[in-house]
C-alpha positions in Angstrom: 16.7 -26.6 -7.9 19.0 -28.9 -9.7 18.2 -31.8 -6.9 14.7 -30.7 -6.8 14.3 -30.9 -11.0 16.3 -34.6 -10.1 13.8 -35.9 -7.7 11.0 -34.7 -10.2 12.3 -36.6 -13.1 12.6 -39.6 -10.6 8.7 -39.1 -9.9 7.8 -38.9 -13.3 9.3 -42.0 -13.8 7.8 -43.4 -10.8 3.8 -42.3 -11.7 2.5 -45.7 -12.1 3.0 -46.0 -8.1 1.6 -42.8 -7.2 -2.1 -44.4 -7.2 -1.0 -47.0 -5.3 0.1 -44.7 -2.6 -2.2 -43.6 -0.2 -1.6 -41.5 3.2 -2.4 -42.9 6.3 -5.5 -42.2 8.1 -5.9 -41.3 11.8 -8.6 -40.6 14.4 -8.4 -37.4 16.2 -6.6 -38.0 19.6 -8.8 -35.5 21.6 -6.2 -32.9 21.8 -7.1 -29.5 20.5 -3.8 -27.6 20.9 -1.7 -30.6 19.1 0.6 -29.3 16.6 2.2 -32.8 16.0 0.9 -36.2 14.1 -1.0 -38.8 16.4 2.3 -40.0 17.3 3.3 -36.6 18.9 6.7 -36.6 17.4 6.3 -35.6 13.9 5.2 -31.8 13.4 2.7 -30.6 11.3 4.5 -28.2 8.6 1.1 -27.9 6.5 -2.4 -28.8 6.2 -4.8 -29.3 3.2 -8.3 -29.8 3.0 -10.4 -31.2 0.6 -14.2 -32.4 -0.1 -14.4 -36.3 0.4 -16.3 -36.7 -3.0 -17.7 -40.2 -1.7 -20.0 -38.6 0.2 -21.9 -37.3 -3.5 -24.0 -39.0 -5.6 -22.0 -38.0 -8.2 -18.7 -38.6 -7.5 -15.6 -36.8 -9.0 -13.2 -38.7 -10.6 -11.3 -36.3 -12.2 -10.3 -34.1 -9.3 -9.6 -37.9 -7.2 -7.8 -38.8 -9.6 -5.6 -35.3 -9.8 -5.6 -35.4 -5.7 -4.3 -39.3 -5.3 -1.6 -38.0 -7.8 -0.7 -35.2 -6.2 -0.1 -36.9 -2.4 1.6 -39.8 -4.1 4.0 -37.3 -5.8 4.5 -36.0 -2.2 5.1 -39.1 -0.4 8.0 -40.1 -3.5 9.2 -36.8 -2.8 9.8 -38.1 0.9 6.8 -35.9 2.8 5.0 -37.8 5.4 1.4 -37.3 4.8 -1.7 -38.5 7.5 -5.3 -38.1 6.5 -7.9 -37.2 9.5 -11.5 -36.8 9.2 -13.3 -33.3 10.5 -15.2 -33.3 13.6 -17.3 -31.2 12.3 -18.3 -32.1 9.1 -17.8 -35.6 7.9 -17.6 -34.3 4.0 -14.1 -32.6 5.0 -11.2 -34.5 5.1 -8.0 -33.0 6.4 -4.4 -34.2 5.3 -1.6 -33.5 7.6 2.0 -33.0 6.1 5.4 -33.6 7.7 8.4 -32.8 5.9 11.4 -34.9 7.6 14.8 -33.7 8.6 16.3 -35.3 5.9 14.1 -33.4 3.2 14.2 -29.8 4.9 18.0 -30.2 4.5 17.8 -30.9 0.7 15.5 -27.8 0.1 17.2 -25.8 2.9 20.1 -26.0 0.5 18.0 -25.5 -2.7 16.5 -22.4 -1.2 20.1 -20.9 0.1 18.6 -20.4 3.5 20.6 -18.9 5.8 21.0 -20.7 9.7 23.1 -20.5 12.6 26.6 -21.6 12.7 27.8 -20.2 15.9 26.1 -17.1 18.5 27.2 -13.9 17.8 28.7 -12.2 20.9 29.6 -8.8 19.2 28.3 -6.0 20.8 25.0 -4.7 18.9 25.0 -1.1 17.3 22.1 0.5 18.8 20.1 3.2 16.7 19.0 6.7 17.6 15.3 5.6 16.7 15.9 2.4 19.0 16.9 4.9 21.7 13.9 7.0 21.2 11.4 4.5 21.5 13.0 1.2 23.7 10.8 2.7 26.4 7.5 2.0 24.8 8.6 -1.9 23.3 7.0 -4.8 25.4 8.6 -6.1 28.4 11.6 -8.9 27.8 10.2 -10.9 30.1 6.9 -11.0 28.3 8.7 -11.3 24.5 12.2 -12.8 25.3 15.0 -11.0 22.8 15.6 -13.3 19.9 19.3 -14.8 20.2 22.1 -13.8 17.7 23.7 -15.7 15.6 26.6 -15.9 12.9 24.9 -17.9 9.9 25.5 -19.1 6.5 23.9 -20.7 3.2 23.0 -24.0 4.7 24.6 -26.9 2.8 24.0 -30.5 3.7 27.3 -31.7 3.2 28.7 -29.0 6.0 25.9 -30.1 8.4 28.5 -30.4 11.4 29.6 -26.7 10.5 25.7 -25.6 12.1 24.4 -24.6 15.5 22.2 -27.8 15.8 21.6 -28.5 19.3 18.1 -29.8 18.8 17.3 -31.5 15.3 13.6 -30.6 15.4 14.3 -27.0 16.7 17.0 -26.1 14.1 14.3 -25.3 11.6 12.0 -22.9 13.1 8.0 -23.4 12.2 8.0 -20.6 10.1 10.9 -21.9 7.9 9.3 -25.6 7.6 6.3 -23.9 6.3 8.0 -22.0 4.2 10.0 -25.1 2.2 6.9 -27.2 2.6 5.0 -25.0 0.6 7.8 -24.8 -1.7 7.4 -28.5 -1.9 3.5 -27.7 -2.3 4.2 -25.5 -5.5 6.5 -28.2 -7.5 4.6 -31.4 -7.0 3.0 -32.8 -10.1 -0.5 -33.7 -10.0 -0.8 -35.0 -13.6 1.5 -35.7 -16.5 0.8 -36.3 -20.0 3.4 -37.2 -22.2 5.6 -34.5 -21.9 3.2 -32.0 -20.5 3.2 -31.8 -16.8 1.0 -30.0 -14.4 2.1 -29.1 -10.7 1.3 -27.1 -7.9 -1.3 -26.7 -5.1 -2.3 -23.4 -6.3 -3.8 -24.9 -9.7 -5.3 -28.0 -7.6 -6.9 -24.6 -5.4 -8.3 -22.9 -8.1 -9.6 -25.9 -9.8 -11.4 -27.0 -6.3 -9.4 -30.3 -6.2 -8.6 -28.4 -2.7 -10.5 -26.0 -0.3 -7.6 -25.0 1.6 -4.1 -25.2 2.2 -2.7 -23.4 5.0 0.0 -23.9 8.1 -1.0 -23.8 11.7 -1.1 -21.2 14.2 0.7 -22.2 17.1 -1.7 -21.7 19.7 -5.0 -19.8 20.2 -5.1 -16.1 20.5 -6.6 -15.8 23.5 -5.9 -18.7 25.5 -2.4 -20.4 26.0 -1.8 -23.8 24.6 -1.6 -26.8 27.0 0.8 -28.8 24.9 4.6 -29.0 25.9 7.3 -26.8 24.7 4.6 -24.6 22.6 6.1 -20.9 22.3 2.0 -19.3 22.2 3.7 -17.0 20.0 0.2 -16.0 18.9 -0.9 -15.5 22.3 1.8 -13.1 23.0 1.1 -11.2 19.6 -2.3 -10.5 20.4 -1.9 -9.3 23.7 1.2 -7.4 23.1 0.7 -6.3 19.7 -3.2 -6.7 18.6 -4.8 -6.1 22.0 -6.5 -2.3 22.3 -4.6 -2.0 25.5 -1.4 -1.8 23.5 -1.8 0.9 21.4 0.8 2.8 22.8 3.5 0.2 22.8 6.0 0.0 20.1 5.5 -3.0 17.9 7.5 -6.3 18.6 9.0 -6.4 15.0 11.1 -9.6 15.8 8.4 -11.7 16.9 6.5 -10.6 13.9 9.3 -11.4 11.7 9.7 -14.8 13.4 6.0 -15.9 13.4 4.9 -14.1 9.8 8.0 -13.8 8.0 10.1 -10.8 6.9 7.6 -9.9 4.1 5.0 -8.9 6.4 7.4 -8.2 9.3 9.0 -5.4 6.5 5.7 -4.2 6.1 4.5 -3.6 9.7 7.9 -2.1 10.1 7.4 0.7 7.7 3.8 1.4 8.9 5.2 2.0 12.3 8.2 4.3 10.9 6.1 6.2 9.1 3.6 6.5 12.0 6.1 8.1 14.0 6.9 10.6 11.6 3.8 11.6 11.0 3.9 12.6 14.5 6.2 15.4 13.5 4.4 16.7 10.7 1.0 16.8 12.4 2.4 18.7 15.1 3.7 21.2 12.3 0.5 21.0 10.4 -1.8 21.4 13.4 0.3 24.5 14.5 -0.1 26.2 11.1 -4.0 25.3 11.0 -4.5 27.0 14.7 -2.3 29.8 13.1 -4.8 30.2 10.1 -7.9 30.0 12.4 -7.2 32.5 15.0 -6.2 35.3 12.5 -9.0 34.5 10.1 -11.4 37.3 11.7 -8.1 39.9 11.7 -7.5 39.2 7.9 -8.0 42.4 5.8 -9.5 40.4 2.8 -12.5 38.4 5.0 -12.9 41.9 6.8 -13.9 43.6 3.5 -15.6 40.6 1.9 -17.9 40.8 5.1 -18.0 44.5 5.6 -21.9 45.6 4.1 -20.1 49.0 3.4 -17.8 47.3 0.9 -18.4 43.4 0.0 -22.2 44.3 0.7 -22.3 47.1 -1.8 -20.6 44.7 -4.6 -22.5 43.1 -6.5 -21.6 40.0 -8.2 -22.4 38.3 -12.1 -24.3 35.2 -12.4 -22.4 32.1 -12.5 -24.5 30.5 -15.0 -26.3 31.3 -18.5 -29.8 32.8 -17.9 -31.9 31.2 -14.4 -28.8 32.1 -12.0 -29.4 35.5 -10.4 -27.2 38.4 -9.4 -25.4 38.0 -5.6 -23.8 40.5 -3.1 -20.1 39.3 -2.2 -20.8 39.2 1.2 -23.0 36.2 1.1 -19.4 34.6 0.8 -18.7 35.8 4.3 -18.0 32.6 5.9 -16.6 30.6 3.0 -13.9 34.2 2.6 -13.4 33.3 6.6 -12.8 29.5 6.3 -10.7 30.0 3.1 -8.3 32.2 5.3 -7.9 29.1 7.6 -5.7 27.4 5.0 -4.8 30.1 2.6 -2.4 31.9 4.4 1.2 32.4 4.8 1.9 29.7 7.4 0.6 27.2 4.7 3.5 28.5 2.3 5.9 27.5 4.9 4.3 24.3 5.7 4.3 23.2 1.9 8.3 23.9 2.1 8.7 22.1 5.5 6.5 18.7 3.9 8.9 18.5 1.1 11.8 18.5 3.2 9.8 16.2 5.7 9.3 13.5 3.0 13.0 13.9 1.8 13.8 13.0 5.8 11.4 10.2 5.8 12.4 8.5 2.9 16.0 8.4 3.7 15.9 8.3 7.5 13.7 4.8 6.3 16.4 3.5 3.8 19.0 3.8 6.9 16.4 1.5 9.3 15.4 -0.9 6.5 19.2 -1.3 6.5 19.3 -2.1 10.3 16.8 -4.6 9.6 18.5 -6.2 7.0 21.6 -6.5 9.2 19.1 -7.9 12.0 17.1 -10.1 10.4 19.9 -11.4 8.2 18.9 -10.2 4.7 21.5 -8.6 3.4 22.7 -10.7 0.9 19.0 -11.5 -0.2 20.4 -11.6 -3.9 18.3 -12.2 -6.8 19.4 -16.0 -7.6 18.5 -17.1 -4.3 14.7 -16.5 -5.2 13.8 -19.6 -6.8 11.9 -19.3 -9.8 7.5 -19.3 -10.0 6.2 -22.4 -10.5 4.2 -21.5 -13.7 7.3 -19.7 -15.3 9.2 -23.0 -14.8 6.0 -25.0 -16.2 6.3 -22.9 -19.3 9.9 -22.9 -20.3 10.3 -24.6 -23.5 13.2 -22.6 -25.6 16.6 -22.5 -24.9 19.3 -19.9 -24.2 22.8 -19.4 -22.9 22.8 -17.9 -19.6 25.0 -14.4 -19.8 26.5 -15.2 -16.2 27.0 -19.0 -16.2 27.7 -19.5 -20.0 25.3 -22.6 -19.5 22.4 -23.6 -21.2 19.0 -22.7 -19.6 15.3 -23.0 -20.2 13.2 -20.4 -20.6 9.3 -19.6 -21.4 9.7 -17.4 -24.6 12.4 -15.2 -26.9 13.1 -12.1 -26.6 10.5 -11.2 -29.5 8.0 -13.0 -27.3 9.0 -11.3 -24.3 9.0 -8.1 -26.1 5.6 -8.3 -27.5 4.1 -9.4 -23.7 5.8 -6.8 -22.3 4.2 -4.3 -25.2 0.8 -5.6 -24.5 0.8 -4.7 -21.3 2.0 -1.2 -21.4 -0.9 -0.9 -24.0 -3.3 -2.4 -21.9 -2.0 0.2 -18.7 -2.8 3.1 -20.9 -6.0 1.8 -22.3 -7.7 2.0 -18.9 -5.9 5.1 -18.0 -7.4 6.7 -20.8 -11.1 5.2 -20.1 -10.3 6.6 -16.3 -10.0 10.1 -17.5 -12.8 9.5 -20.2 -15.1 8.7 -17.5 -14.0 11.7 -15.1 -14.9 13.8 -18.5 -17.9 12.2 -18.4 -18.6 13.1 -15.1 -17.7 16.8 -15.7 -19.6 17.0 -18.7 -22.6 15.5 -16.5 -22.3 18.2 -13.6 -22.8 21.1 -16.4 -25.4 19.7 -17.9 -27.5 18.8 -14.7 -26.7 22.0 -13.0 -28.8 23.7 -15.5 -31.4 21.2 -15.3 -31.7 21.2 -11.4 -31.3 25.0 -11.7 -34.5 25.3 -14.2 -36.7 22.6 -12.8 -35.9 22.3 -9.1 -36.7 26.0 -8.1 -39.6 25.4 -9.7 -40.6 22.3 -8.2 -39.9 23.4 -4.8 -41.9 26.7 -5.7 -44.9 24.9 -6.6 -44.8 22.0 -3.9 -45.5 22.6 -0.6 -44.8 19.2 0.5 -41.4 19.9 -0.7 -41.5 23.6 0.9 -39.6 23.1 4.2 -36.2 21.4 2.0 -36.3 24.8 -0.1 -33.4 25.6 1.6 -31.4 22.7 1.6 -32.2 20.6 -2.0 -30.2 23.5 -4.2 -29.2 22.8 -7.6 -25.1 22.4 -6.4 -26.1 19.8 -4.3 -28.3 18.3 -6.1 -25.9 17.8 -8.6 -22.7 17.3 -6.7 -24.8 13.9 -4.8 -25.7 12.8 -8.1 -22.8 13.0 -9.3 -20.9 11.9 -6.5 -22.8 8.8 -7.0 -22.2 8.6 -10.6 -18.2 8.6 -10.0 -18.2 6.4 -6.9 -20.2 3.4 -9.3 -17.6 4.2 -12.0 -14.9 4.2 -9.6 -16.0 0.7 -8.2 -16.5 -1.1 -11.5 -13.6 0.1 -12.8 -11.4 -1.0 -9.7 -13.2 -4.6 -10.1 -12.8 -5.1 -13.4 -9.2 -3.6 -14.0 -7.8 -6.0 -10.9 -8.7 -8.6 -13.0 -7.4 -7.7 -16.2 -3.8 -6.4 -14.6 -3.7 -9.7 -13.0 -4.4 -11.2 -16.3 -1.7 -9.0 -17.9 0.6 -9.7 -15.4 0.2 -13.4 -15.8 0.7 -13.4 -19.7 4.5 -11.2 -19.1 5.2 -14.6 -17.1 7.7 -12.7 -14.1 10.1 -15.3 -13.0 10.1 -14.7 -9.7 7.5 -13.6 -7.5 9.1 -10.5 -6.1 9.4 -9.6 -10.3 5.4 -10.7 -10.4 4.7 -8.4 -7.7 6.6 -5.4 -8.4 5.1 -6.0 -12.0 1.5 -5.8 -10.7 2.2 -3.1 -8.2 3.4 -0.7 -11.4 0.3 -1.8 -13.0 -2.6 -1.2 -10.2 -0.5 2.1 -8.6 -0.9 3.6 -12.0 -4.6 3.0 -12.3 -5.4 3.8 -8.6 -3.4 7.2 -8.8 -5.4 8.1 -11.9 -8.8 6.8 -10.3 -8.0 8.5 -6.7 -6.3 11.8 -7.5 -7.9 12.8 -11.1 -10.7 14.6 -9.3 -8.4 16.7 -6.8 -6.4 17.6 -9.8 -9.6 19.0 -11.7 -10.3 20.9 -8.7 -6.5 22.5 -8.0 -5.5 23.0 -11.6 -8.6 23.0 -14.1 -11.5 24.2 -12.8 -12.3 27.8 -12.6 -8.9 28.7 -14.9 -10.8 29.1 -18.2 -14.1 30.3 -17.8 -14.0 33.3 -19.9 -16.0 36.4 -18.9 -19.9 37.0 -18.4 -20.3 38.2 -21.7 -17.9 35.7 -23.3 -18.3 32.3 -21.2 -16.3 28.9 -22.3 -18.4 26.3 -23.0 -17.5 22.6 -23.4 -18.6 21.0 -26.7 -19.9 24.2 -27.6 -23.0 23.3 -25.3 -21.8 23.0 -21.7 -20.7 26.3 -20.3 -17.5 25.9 -17.9 -17.7 25.4 -14.2 -16.6 28.6 -11.9 -15.2 28.1 -8.5 -17.3 28.3 -5.2 -17.3 32.2 -4.3 -14.7 31.0 -1.4 -12.4 29.7 -4.1 -11.1 26.3 -5.6 -8.8 26.1 -2.6 -11.7 25.6 -0.2 -13.4 23.0 -2.5 -10.1 21.0 -3.0 -9.8 21.4 1.2 -13.3 19.7 1.3 -12.8 17.3 -1.3 -9.5 15.9 0.6 -11.2 15.8 3.7 -13.8 14.0 2.8 -12.0 11.3 1.0 -8.9 10.8 3.5 -11.8 10.6 6.6 -14.3 8.4 4.3 -11.8 6.4 2.7 -9.7 5.4 6.1 -13.2 5.2 8.0 -14.7 2.8 5.6 -11.4 0.7 5.1 -11.4 0.3 9.0 -14.3 -0.8 8.9 -14.2 -3.2 6.0 -11.2 -4.9 7.5 -13.0 -5.4 11.3 -16.7 -6.1 10.5 -16.0 -8.6 7.0 -13.4 -11.0 8.6 -15.5 -11.2 11.6 -18.8 -11.5 10.2 -17.7 -14.1 7.5 -16.0 -16.1 10.4 -19.3 -15.9 12.4 -21.1 -16.9 10.1 -19.0 -19.9 9.1 -19.0 -21.0 12.9 -23.0 -20.5 13.0 -23.2 -22.8 9.9 -21.3 -25.6 11.3 -22.6 -25.3 14.5 -19.3 -25.3 16.7 -20.6 -24.6 20.2 -16.5 -24.2 21.7 -13.0 -24.7 19.9 -12.1 -27.0 22.9 -13.8 -29.9 21.0 -12.1 -29.7 17.7 -8.2 -29.8 16.7 -5.9 -26.9 16.1 -6.1 -27.7 12.1 -10.2 -27.2 12.3 -10.0 -24.4 14.4 -7.5 -22.4 11.7 -9.9 -23.5 8.5 -12.8 -21.8 10.3 -10.7 -18.2 9.8 -10.0 -16.1 6.4 -7.5 -17.1 4.1 -5.2 -14.0 2.9 -5.7 -13.3 -0.4 -3.3 -14.2 -3.5 -2.0 -10.4 -3.3 -1.0 -10.6 0.0 -0.4 -7.3 1.7 -0.8 -5.7 -1.6 -3.9 -3.5 -0.9 -2.2 -2.9 2.6 0.7 -1.0 1.0 -1.8 0.4 -1.5 -4.2 1.9 1.1 -0.9 3.3 2.8 0.8 4.8 -0.4 -2.6 6.5 -1.8 -2.7 7.5 1.7 1.0 9.2 1.4 -0.1 10.8 -1.6 -2.9 12.8 -0.1 -0.8 13.8 2.7 2.5 15.3 0.7 0.9 16.1 -2.8 -2.0 18.6 -1.9 -0.9 19.6 1.9 -0.5 22.8 1.1 -4.3 23.3 0.9 -4.8 21.1 3.6 -2.5 21.2 6.8 -4.4 18.9 8.8 -3.8 16.0 6.5 -0.8 14.5 8.4 -3.2 14.5 11.5 -5.8 13.2 9.8 -3.3 10.6 8.4 -1.7 10.0 11.8 -5.1 9.3 13.8 -5.8 6.7 11.2 -2.3 4.8 11.0 -2.6 4.3 15.0 -6.2 2.4 14.0 -4.5 0.9 10.9 -1.6 -1.0 12.9 -4.0 -2.4 15.3 -6.6 -3.4 13.4 -4.1 -5.3 10.7 -2.6 -6.5 13.7 -5.8 -8.0 15.1 -7.0 -9.3 11.6 -3.7 -11.1 11.3 -3.7 -12.9 14.6 -7.7 -13.9 15.3 -9.6 -13.3 12.2 -7.1 -14.9 9.4 -5.2 -18.2 8.4 -1.5 -18.2 9.2 0.1 -16.9 6.2 3.0 -18.6 4.4 5.9 -17.0 5.9 8.4 -15.2 3.0 11.6 -13.8 2.6 12.2 -10.0 1.6 14.8 -7.3 1.9 12.7 -3.8 1.5 9.1 -3.4 0.5 10.5 -3.6 -3.4 8.5 -1.3 -5.6 6.8 0.6 -3.1 10.2 2.3 -2.6 10.6 4.0 -5.8 6.8 4.8 -6.2 7.2 6.9 -2.9 10.4 8.8 -4.5 8.6 9.3 -7.4 5.3 10.4 -5.2 7.8 13.0 -3.1 9.1 14.5 -6.3 5.8 14.8 -8.0 5.0 16.9 -4.2 7.0 19.6 -4.7 5.7 20.8 -8.1 2.1 20.1 -6.9 2.3 22.0 -4.0 3.8 25.1 -5.3 1.6 25.2 -8.3 -1.6 25.0 -6.0 0.5 27.8 -3.5 1.0 29.8 -7.2 -2.2 28.8 -9.4 -5.1 27.7 -6.7 -4.4 30.3 -3.7 -4.9 34.0 -3.5 -1.4 34.0 -1.9 0.3 35.6 -5.0 -2.3 38.0 -6.1 -2.4 39.4 -2.5 1.5 39.5 -2.8 1.9 41.1 -5.9 -1.0 43.6 -5.4 0.7 44.4 -1.8 4.1 45.3 -3.4 3.5 46.8 -6.4 -0.2 47.7 -7.1 -1.4 49.6 -3.4 1.2 51.9 -3.9 2.1 54.5 -7.0 2.1 54.4 -9.9 -1.4 52.3 -9.8 -2.4 53.4 -6.8 -2.6 56.4 -4.8 -1.2 55.5 -1.6 2.0 55.8 -0.6 2.3 53.0 1.5 2.1 49.3 1.0 -1.4 47.8 2.5 -3.9 45.6 1.7 -6.9 47.6 1.6 -8.3 47.7 -1.2 -7.3 44.1 -2.7 -10.8 42.7 -2.9 -11.9 46.0 -5.1 -8.5 45.2 -7.4 -9.1 41.2 -7.8 -12.9 41.9 -9.3 -13.1 43.0 -12.9 -15.9 45.5 -14.0 -18.8 44.0 -16.2 -21.8 46.3 -18.1 -24.9 44.0 -18.2 -26.0 45.6 -21.4 -23.3 43.7 -22.8 -24.6 40.0 -21.5 -25.5 38.0 -24.9 -28.7 36.1 -26.0 -27.6 33.3 -24.4 -26.2 34.0 -21.2 -28.5 37.1 -20.3 -30.1 36.6 -16.9 -33.9 35.7 -16.7 -34.8 35.1 -13.3 -36.3 37.9 -11.4 -34.1 40.4 -10.2 -33.4 40.7 -6.2 -35.1 43.6 -4.9 -31.9 45.3 -3.9 -31.0 45.4 -7.4 -31.9 48.6 -8.6 -30.9 51.2 -11.3 -27.3 49.1 -11.5 -25.6 48.7 -14.7 -22.4 46.9 -13.9 -21.7 43.6 -12.2 -18.5 42.3 -10.9 -16.6 38.8 -11.7 -13.5 37.1 -10.3 -10.5 38.2 -12.9 -8.1 40.6 -13.9 -9.6 42.1 -17.3 -10.1 45.7 -18.5 -13.0 47.3 -17.6 -15.6 48.4 -20.3 -14.7 51.4 -22.4 -11.3 50.7 -22.1 -9.5 50.6 -25.8 -9.5 46.7 -25.1 -12.5 45.9 -22.8 -12.8 42.8 -21.2 -9.0 41.7 -22.3 -6.3 40.7 -19.5 -5.1 43.8 -18.0 -1.7 44.4 -17.1 -2.4 43.5 -13.6 -2.9 39.8 -14.9 0.4 39.8 -16.8 2.2 41.1 -13.2 0.2 38.1 -11.5 1.2 35.4 -14.2 4.9 35.9 -14.1 4.8 36.3 -10.2 3.0 32.7 -10.2 5.6 31.6 -12.4 8.6 32.9 -11.0 7.2 31.9 -7.4 7.1 28.4 -8.8 10.3 28.0 -10.7 12.0 29.2 -7.4 10.3 27.5 -5.1 10.7 24.4 -7.0 14.4 25.0 -7.7 15.2 25.4 -4.1 13.2 22.4 -2.9 14.8 19.9 -5.1 18.4 21.3 -4.4 17.7 21.1 -0.5 16.4 17.6 -1.0 19.4 16.6 -3.2 21.5 18.1 -0.3 19.6 15.9 2.2 19.8 12.7 0.2 23.6 13.1 -0.1 24.4 14.1 3.0 22.6 11.2 4.6 23.7 7.8 3.6 21.2 5.0 3.1 23.1 2.6 5.3 25.2 4.2 8.7 28.8 3.7 8.5 28.8 1.7 11.9 26.5 -0.6 10.7 28.6 -1.2 7.4 31.8 -2.1 9.4 30.0 -4.3 11.8 28.2 -6.1 8.5 32.2 -7.0 6.9 32.9 -7.8 10.6 30.7 -10.2 10.6 31.0 -11.4 7.2 34.8 -12.0 7.9 34.2 -13.9 10.8 32.0 -16.0 9.5 34.6 -16.9 6.8 36.8 -18.0 9.5 34.3 -19.9 11.7 33.5 -21.9 8.3 37.3 -22.4 7.5 38.2 -23.3 11.1 34.8 -25.8 11.2 36.0 -27.5 7.9 39.8 -27.8 9.4 38.4 -29.8 12.5 35.7 -31.7 10.7 38.7 -33.0 8.0 41.2 -33.5 11.6 38.4 -35.9 12.9 38.2 -37.7 9.9 41.6 -37.9 9.4 42.4 -39.0 12.6 41.9 -42.5 12.2 44.3 -42.9 9.3 46.9 -41.0 11.0 46.8 -43.6 13.9 47.1 -46.6 11.3 50.3 -44.8 9.4 51.8 -44.2 13.2 51.3 -47.7 14.3 52.5 -48.9 10.6 55.6 -46.1 10.8 58.4 -48.1 12.8 60.6 -44.7 12.8 59.6 -42.4 16.0 60.7 -39.3 14.8 57.9 -38.6 12.4 55.3 -36.5 13.8 52.0 -37.4 12.3 49.7 -36.1 14.6 47.1 -34.2 13.7 
């Protein structure tokens, strides 16, 4: 970094010469596969694209001046440039950037890039995961195995210590692009006194340049004819992104080599998550099959569907005045559907998933440690990551570094940093409260519109002959659900778009030092918002809807006007299952369609507008310009999509055992869709170093811990499992029943309380016409455990209710503690890094030090040999041995 600052200081002193230097112009040589300047020797490390203002009537002098200053700064830093006029559009100019070997060596030392010093001849450790999946990897005849080396941070003064067979091949294209982008991000484009502005990002935002990107090495569907081209993009498409390779494991080493460690670690995590999902999906499918096959034999569903039992039970209206009485057996089908998910198999599956998520996270840490070793990111420490250009530009205060005890520049004081963080936290909390307020607003809308639709829709359908065929389909419940869903969707989309900009602005205001810190801060803000946004409706249905509704004679109202919602006749668990299946399926389908169609349509429109007949007539840099750029947030939305899905799979799996199966199908498509997008529809991303998945790791751990509580609460408070167990073991026998054997017979009758219809108040008494079968009936039933009319404490909670509540709380506490204890034991027993790998890392580190030491001694001997020879010639005493 000191070298960089020195170069920039020299540049500032030479700023007058910047406007004199111009990059050379070159005509296209007709080779569409070329990755070099016209001389065929200098590799293109980066491409800048701008629109020539001289082609317009109104010339933008400011943009031209900044661009010329910027390009002059690059050339003063030793970077070589070559401009080429566009073959397709004469207004576009492409500036090809080449970083010479000497400059690469300088910045390799600045960035602490590890480079090979000697081939690694140690035997590699093979993990259990690799032994299982190796049969599904592409053939080594197609994708050769990457050679393994001992590596060390590069030092320019120790160049001879490194394994340099060919100076042009010493730095890989990905590493060259990474260093080129580092230079572009720190080259100034304007200096006014002590103020300096620098960085390609600002120039792209200001429209000075239209694009900046590294080149793909070939077309994705045709091999390059360029001699020595590795055709890595072609290999990735055929062996990874093509649909015919859906059953193959991902070539992670080639992905990492071509796109960088950051994208490599994402696809490694996604692949590992998908493999682990197969186990969860298999067990979940087994639980679903068990519930489906036993739904008809369930005592509960039999009693509900029995005309002599469920057909004789008259249920109370579910809303005020306009809702009619109804028979319990009308919910026969929904009761059978509920039995598919509300059974003892679901309890076993929920406990299994709590253990599964722990195993997934612990084994991922082990696999991640192996990747860190294989990809040489074990010692990717904080000091190796350079500060962001935006951070360096605002460093105006001085402080003493607590580690080096030297003065350094920082952008804010301790008080200023505290103020910025406090502002960020308060803004996030405000937006979370805004989401909660919007959810409450939608709930109030549902309560109000249900009454309105119930009053008006029935009369409209009754007196309208045109709408008569739709009478069975257009119900108040459906109309309320559809309109509220549309309003909720609009609110979610608006809040998403606005909050994304607010989150980015707040993170920019906090001014994190490194890009990793920036992404972690933004990740936490966005996930907290998305967590509330996506899961709020599920939490409402699971834990709030139908819980505080009162009883028919005294219902509970929101704001004194809107009667609280009751669960559907099949129970809230059925509604939660429906909600999860719709959200997961719809979200997965929409995201995959969006990721496939949007880039393809945009590229198709771009090609049509530019009238490109064939890629063969245009150079490589113009072919890549037609592709879509990767956004500033990069992989953020890919991670966010998968982590939200992970939440659906773990947080509410007790209500929907098929969630892992849906996630598995989605991920199998997601891997290939993302691969197709990166290799065929997007420009090549700037390779970035990464050691792990960053802030997503603690987020996943937090979701896993929360999942234990949510699933235990769903089984205890949302399903009817605990009330059935209480009835079976306590209330089906004496003293609460005449029976002597434990049985489920009579559970439906015991779970429904009695209400005397004359006790309806004027606000809630039904005013609709009573059904023909409603004759001489004085009572109706409702779902609750309350004392019957005539009891000294009529309509108060009965002893049955307190037994059920005590059992629910006991179940939740016991299950939580058992599962948490099991998770702790598993986490303790499974080390994050395998012992064999630890020993291998220590061995390689030791051998690296030995190799560097021996190489330095050898180099020193070579330097001192001429001196020793001269001394030997000058000394007459032969007994002195001065040979080296």
